[in-house]
N, C-alpha and C positions, 0 to 999 in steps of 0.2 A: 504493499499500500504506499502510495505517495502522498505526503500532506506538503502544502506549499509553505515557505517560511513566512513567519508573521513581521510586520512592521511596527515598530514601537513609534509612533509620532511625537513623544513628549519624553525626552530623557535630559537629565542633568549631569553633563559629563565634566564640568567645572574645570576643564583646562583651556587655557591658562589660568593661573591664579590661585585655584583651592583644591589643587591635587591630591590633598590630605583626605577630602571627601571622595572623589571619584575622578578616573582622567580616562582616556580615550583607550587605553590598553585594558584597564580593568573592568571598565563598562561595557565595551564591545563584546569582551570574551564573555561576561556574563549575560549578555543579550542572547549569543549563539547558544550558551548552554540551556537557556530558556526557549530555544526554538525561532528567536528572532533574527533575521537575517538582514535585516535594516534597521537602523535608528534614525531619527530626526532630532539633534541636539538643540536646547534651548540657548538664548543668547546671554545668559545670567553667569558669564565668565569674569576675570578681572584682567586686563579691561575687558568691559562688556562688547560685544560683537554688535557693533551700530554703524559700520562703514566698510567700505571695500578694504582697507588695510588689515583692520582686525579679523574680516571674514577670510581673507588670504591666509592671515597668520593661523588661524584656526585648522583651516584646510590642509595647511603644511605640515602641522603637527598630526592631523586625522592620517593622513597619507602615510607616514611613517609608522602610526600606533595601532590603527583601526584592524580589528579583525573581521568585519562585516561591512556590508554596505552602510553609506552613510549620507546625510545631509545636513546643515547647519540653518537653523533660523537665525534673522536679523532681528536686533531690538530696534523697533521704531517709536518715535515719539515727536512731538511739535518743534523740537530744536534740531532735530536731524534729517528732516524729509529730503532735502536735497542729495545728502550722503548716503542715505538710503536708499534713493532710488537708484544712484549710479551703482549699487551692489545689488540690487533686487534680482537681476537675472542669475546670480550664482547662489541665491538662497532658496530654500525649502519653502519659506514665506516668511512672516514677520509676527513677532509678538508686539503688540502695541500696549504701552501703558501712559497712563495719564499725562506724565511728563518725564523726559529723557532726565531730568535730575534723579530719578528713581532708580535708575540703571546702576550706578555704582553701588548703592545699598542693596539691590537685589543680588548681587555676586557674593556677599557674606556667607 
């Protein structure tokens, strides 16, 4: 019997910045153990993923450490509309909070 792999659309891998909680290596290995073949990571890292530079940095880490397929959400708010638009085509989607000032606090 064949069962398709699952997709987890909401994971907190916390790399860069809070790898004591989880990182691309441990999070994606755990995902595979549970039958998930793809994960979509939330943007609450340190620094938060809110522009093309941080999106590319996270993808560089994931490329080296991920054990399954992946994509990264982009943090969007009223203060980074233009930056988020430039990075949108490379992101899984966006997570929008009421203010971009919340993004640094969200990574903790």
